[in-house]
C-alpha positions as CSV (number, residue, x, y, z in Angstrom):
1,M,97.6,79.9,120.0
2,V,98.0,77.4,117.7
3,D,101.8,76.7,117.0
4,L,101.6,75.8,112.9
5,L,106.0,75.5,112.7
6,S,106.3,73.6,115.9
7,L,109.9,74.0,115.0
8,N,111.1,72.8,118.6
9,R,109.4,69.2,117.6
10,G,112.3,68.8,115.2
11,H,116.0,68.5,115.0
12,P,118.6,70.8,113.6
13,G,119.2,69.7,110.0
14,D,115.8,68.1,109.7
15,A,114.5,69.0,106.0
16,L,111.0,70.1,107.6
17,P,108.9,70.6,110.9
18,V,107.0,67.5,111.7
19,G,103.5,67.4,109.8
20,W,104.9,69.2,107.1
21,A,105.5,68.2,103.2
22,V,107.2,69.5,100.3
23,R,105.6,69.8,96.8
24,A,107.3,70.9,94.2
25,V,105.5,73.2,91.4
26,R,104.8,71.1,88.3
27,G,107.8,71.4,86.2
28,Q,109.8,72.5,88.6
29,D,112.7,71.1,91.3
30,A,111.8,72.2,94.6
31,P,114.3,74.2,96.6
32,S,115.8,72.7,99.7
33,S,114.9,73.3,102.8
34,S,116.7,72.8,106.7
35,I,115.8,73.4,110.2
36,V,118.4,75.6,111.4
37,D,119.7,76.3,114.9
38,S,121.8,79.4,115.3
39,A,122.5,82.1,117.9
40,G,119.6,80.6,120.1
41,L,117.2,80.6,117.7
42,R,115.5,77.7,115.6
43,Y,114.2,78.8,112.2
44,L,113.1,77.0,108.9
45,R,115.8,78.1,105.9
46,I,114.3,77.6,102.7
47,A,116.9,78.4,99.5
48,G,117.1,77.7,95.9
49,T,117.9,78.7,92.3
50,S,115.6,78.4,89.3
51,R,113.3,76.3,91.1
52,A,109.6,76.5,93.0
53,A,107.7,74.5,95.7
54,W,105.4,74.6,98.5
55,F,105.8,73.6,101.9
56,V,102.5,72.5,103.3
57,H,100.9,72.0,106.5
58,E,97.6,70.4,106.0
59,L,95.2,71.0,109.2
60,R,93.7,67.9,110.7
61,M,91.4,70.1,113.0
62,P,89.8,73.2,112.3
63,L,91.4,76.5,113.6
64,P,90.0,78.4,116.3
65,V,87.3,81.1,114.9
66,G,87.7,84.8,114.6
67,G,91.8,84.1,114.9
68,R,94.8,86.2,112.8
69,L,97.6,84.7,111.2
70,S,101.2,85.9,112.4
71,W,104.7,85.0,111.4
72,R,108.4,86.2,111.4
73,W,110.3,85.8,108.6
74,R,113.3,87.3,106.7
75,V,115.2,87.2,103.3
76,P,119.1,87.2,103.5
77,L,118.7,86.9,99.3
78,A,116.0,87.9,97.2
79,P,115.7,86.9,93.9
80,V,116.9,89.5,91.3
81,G,114.4,91.5,89.1
82,A,111.3,90.0,91.0
83,S,107.9,91.8,90.9
84,L,104.6,91.0,91.4
85,S,103.3,93.8,88.5
86,A,104.0,90.9,85.8
87,A,103.7,87.0,85.5
88,S,107.1,87.0,83.9
89,T,108.8,88.6,87.1
90,D,106.4,87.1,89.8
91,D,109.0,85.4,92.0
92,A,109.2,85.4,96.0
93,A,112.0,84.5,98.4
94,L,109.2,83.5,100.5
95,R,105.4,83.6,100.2
96,V,103.2,82.7,103.1
97,F,99.8,81.0,101.7
98,V,96.1,80.0,103.3
99,V,94.1,77.4,101.4
100,F,90.5,77.3,102.0
101,A,88.1,74.4,101.6
102,R,86.5,73.8,98.0
103,H,82.8,75.4,98.1
104,G,81.5,72.5,95.8
105,V,81.9,69.4,93.7
106,F,82.3,71.5,90.9
107,E,85.0,74.0,91.9
108,M,88.4,72.3,90.7
109,T,90.9,74.6,92.5
110,P,90.6,75.4,96.1
111,R,91.1,79.1,96.5
112,A,94.0,80.3,98.3
113,L,95.6,83.7,99.5
114,F,99.5,84.5,99.5
115,Y,101.0,86.9,101.3
116,T,104.0,87.8,99.5
117,I,107.3,89.8,99.9
118,S,107.3,92.5,97.1
119,D,109.2,95.5,95.9
120,G,106.4,97.7,96.8
121,T,104.6,97.3,93.5
122,P,101.1,96.1,94.2
123,P,100.0,92.7,92.6
124,V,97.6,92.7,89.7
125,M,94.2,91.7,91.4
126,P,91.3,90.6,89.1
127,A,87.7,92.4,89.7
128,G,84.3,91.0,91.0
129,P,83.2,87.7,92.6
130,R,84.7,85.6,89.9
131,R,88.1,86.5,90.6
132,K,90.7,83.5,90.1
133,P,91.1,81.0,92.6
134,L,94.4,82.5,93.9
135,A,94.9,85.9,94.9
136,S,98.1,87.5,96.3
137,L,98.5,90.4,98.8
138,V,102.0,92.3,99.6
139,A,103.1,91.6,103.0
140,G,105.4,93.8,105.2
141,L,108.9,93.4,104.3
142,P,111.5,94.6,102.0
143,L,112.8,92.3,99.2
144,T,116.0,91.7,101.2
145,S,116.2,91.9,105.0
146,L,118.7,90.5,107.7
147,S,116.6,91.4,110.4
148,W,113.4,89.5,111.6
149,V,110.1,91.2,110.4
150,S,106.6,90.5,111.9
151,V,103.8,90.2,110.2
152,T,100.0,89.6,111.0
153,A,97.3,89.0,108.6
154,D,93.6,88.2,108.8
155,P,92.9,85.7,106.2
156,I,89.1,85.3,107.0
157,A,88.5,89.2,106.5
158,D,91.0,89.1,103.2
159,Y,88.7,86.2,101.9
160,R,85.5,87.9,102.3
161,R,87.1,91.5,100.4
162,L,88.5,89.7,97.5
163,W,86.0,87.3,96.8
164,Q,82.8,88.9,98.3
165,A,81.6,85.9,100.1
166,D,82.0,84.2,103.4
167,A,85.2,82.2,104.1
168,P,84.7,78.4,103.9
169,R,87.2,76.4,106.3
170,I,91.2,76.6,106.1
171,V,92.5,73.3,105.2
172,A,96.3,74.4,105.0
173,I,98.6,76.6,105.9
174,G,102.1,77.1,104.5
175,V,104.9,78.8,103.0
176,M,106.3,78.9,99.3
177,Q,109.6,79.9,97.3
178,D,109.7,80.2,93.7
179,T,112.4,81.7,91.7
180,D,111.5,79.9,88.2
181,Q,110.5,83.0,86.6
182,T,113.6,85.3,87.2
183,R,116.0,82.3,86.9
184,S,117.8,83.5,90.2
185,A,118.7,82.5,93.7
186,A,116.9,83.2,97.0
187,I,117.2,82.5,100.6
188,G,114.3,83.0,102.8
189,D,114.2,82.2,106.7
190,L,110.7,81.8,108.7
191,L,111.3,82.0,112.4
192,D,107.3,81.1,113.8
193,L,104.0,80.7,112.3
194,K,101.2,80.9,114.6
195,W,97.1,81.1,114.7
196,S,95.8,83.3,117.6
197,T,92.5,84.6,118.7
198,P,92.2,87.9,120.2
199,N,91.6,88.2,123.9
200,V,87.9,88.3,124.8
201,T,87.1,90.3,128.1
202,P,83.9,88.7,129.7
203,P,81.4,91.4,130.2
């Protein structure tokens, strides 16, 4: 198991876990972030209004092959009017994302998967192997949730399904918040983020 969030290596009040960085979306201010320690739980809180940024953990070592990505999150405050059905409302209190290595020198933007909290409306997905480099999938969580919700995803299988090709190496994993379309407020909490390989029973 690889602990990608490593909150125990940081301290309450720190803006980000060790090894993480914030990158504002072009033309936008970044939401605030802070490690919170409450009722015996330590989590990362991201909050903002009319803002957008990536909170990124770049991987120095390859992840174990055949793994799954799992996390626990909640949304105390969701952006009003957010929906994946149109670009004008495509905001989220939290998105977990996975970035893959570029295929070659002519690929300008690396492909990335976003696991996004949604109102239940499926995202509009382009068809065919030449689909655009950013793909959004709905993850299991209502728009607003005061309880922690667990999600497990298989980014390698999702990559194959979406781009009809073998997945290259994962180079970064992180979380995003964007409220720049709806111009509303959002609060999202991330309790953990892990890469785990299934137990293999010897023959």
